[in-house]
C-alpha positions as CSV (number, residue, x, y, z in Angstrom):
1,M,-18.1,2.8,4.0
2,A,-14.9,2.4,6.1
3,R,-11.5,3.2,4.7
4,L,-8.2,1.9,5.9
5,V,-5.0,3.9,5.4
6,L,-1.7,1.9,5.9
7,L,1.9,3.2,5.9
8,G,4.5,0.4,6.3
9,N,7.0,-1.9,4.7
10,L,6.4,-4.9,2.4
11,Q,7.1,-8.2,4.1
12,E,7.6,-9.8,0.7
13,S,7.4,-8.8,-2.9
14,P,3.8,-8.8,-4.3
15,E,2.7,-12.2,-5.6
16,L,0.3,-12.6,-8.6
17,K,-2.4,-15.1,-7.7
18,T,-5.6,-16.4,-9.3
19,N,-9.0,-16.6,-7.5
20,K,-10.0,-20.3,-7.9
21,T,-13.7,-19.4,-8.0
22,T,-13.8,-16.5,-10.4
23,N,-10.5,-17.1,-12.2
24,E,-9.6,-13.4,-11.8
25,E,-6.0,-12.4,-11.1
26,Y,-5.0,-10.3,-8.1
27,Y,-1.8,-9.3,-6.3
28,S,-1.3,-10.3,-2.7
29,F,1.2,-9.0,-0.2
30,T,1.7,-8.1,3.5
31,V,2.4,-4.7,4.9
32,I,4.1,-4.5,8.3
33,D,3.4,-1.5,10.5
34,E,5.0,-1.5,14.0
35,K,4.6,-5.3,14.5
36,K,1.1,-5.4,13.0
37,Y,0.6,-7.4,9.8
38,Y,-2.0,-6.3,7.2
39,F,-2.8,-8.7,4.3
40,V,-3.4,-6.6,1.1
41,M,-5.1,-7.7,-2.1
42,C,-5.3,-5.5,-5.2
43,N,-6.2,-5.5,-8.9
44,P,-3.2,-6.0,-11.1
45,S,-3.8,-2.6,-12.7
46,L,-2.9,-0.8,-9.5
47,L,0.6,-2.1,-9.7
48,A,1.0,-1.8,-13.5
49,N,3.4,1.2,-13.3
50,T,4.9,0.5,-9.9
51,Y,7.8,-1.9,-9.1
52,L,7.5,-3.1,-5.5
53,K,9.8,-5.4,-3.7
54,K,10.4,-6.7,-0.2
55,G,11.2,-3.9,2.3
56,D,9.8,-1.0,0.2
57,M,7.7,1.5,2.2
58,V,4.2,1.9,0.8
59,S,1.1,3.8,1.4
60,V,-2.1,1.8,0.9
61,V,-5.7,3.1,1.0
62,G,-8.5,0.5,0.8
63,I,-11.5,-1.2,2.3
64,P,-10.8,-3.2,5.5
65,S,-12.2,-6.6,6.5
66,S,-11.3,-9.0,9.3
67,S,-11.5,-12.7,9.8
68,A,-10.7,-15.2,12.5
69,Y,-8.7,-18.3,12.2
70,K,-7.3,-21.1,14.3
71,A,-3.5,-21.0,14.7
72,K,-1.3,-24.1,14.8
73,D,-1.2,-23.9,18.6
74,G,-5.1,-24.1,18.7
75,E,-5.5,-20.4,19.7
76,I,-8.1,-18.4,17.9
77,K,-6.6,-15.3,16.2
78,S,-7.8,-12.6,13.9
79,S,-6.4,-11.0,10.8
80,I,-7.0,-7.7,9.0
81,K,-7.3,-7.7,5.3
82,C,-7.4,-4.7,3.0
83,S,-8.8,-4.6,-0.5
84,A,-6.6,-1.8,-1.9
85,K,-8.0,1.0,-4.0
86,S,-4.7,3.0,-4.2
87,I,-1.1,2.1,-3.6
88,E,1.9,4.5,-3.6
89,K,5.6,3.6,-3.2
90,I,7.2,5.9,-0.6
91,S,10.9,6.4,-1.2
92,Q,13.4,8.5,0.8
93,D,15.2,9.2,-2.5
94,D,12.0,10.7,-3.9
95,N,11.5,12.8,-0.8
96,N,15.0,14.2,-0.9
97,N,14.8,14.9,-4.6
98,S,11.5,16.8,-4.2
99,Q,13.0,18.9,-1.4
100,E,16.0,19.8,-3.4
101,T,13.9,20.7,-6.4
102,N,11.7,23.0,-4.2
103,D,14.7,24.6,-2.6
104,N,16.4,25.4,-5.9
105,D,13.2,26.5,-7.6
106,N,13.2,30.3,-7.7
107,S,10.0,30.7,-9.7
108,T,7.2,32.7,-8.4
109,I,3.5,31.9,-8.4
110,A,1.0,34.5,-9.2
111,S,-1.6,35.0,-6.6
112,D,-4.3,34.3,-9.2
113,N,-3.0,30.7,-9.6
114,I,-3.2,29.7,-5.9
115,P,-6.1,27.2,-5.6
116,F,-7.3,28.4,-2.2
């Protein structure tokens, strides 16, 4: 099974939608990565503890699919969709805090506790 890993910014805040056929709820949003747009759909439980808004950087891992559509100008175009299996908010504040914590941590790790 193919996996798609995305790292990019949200074009808009996630929107809760309902599948008209199955009546199941899902979130839909677009991730932009260097001028490429990826349409992402996910189960609401994936975003239960995460607040995402327009412009946030996210990492998304999921199953890709593609489809073709006819644009307003009549040209046939394609889109890439991702059914997300995991979503993580990437924040520069989080990265800076973790580096500060690691730099200030003077604890030692016993060689027996190293997992490799």
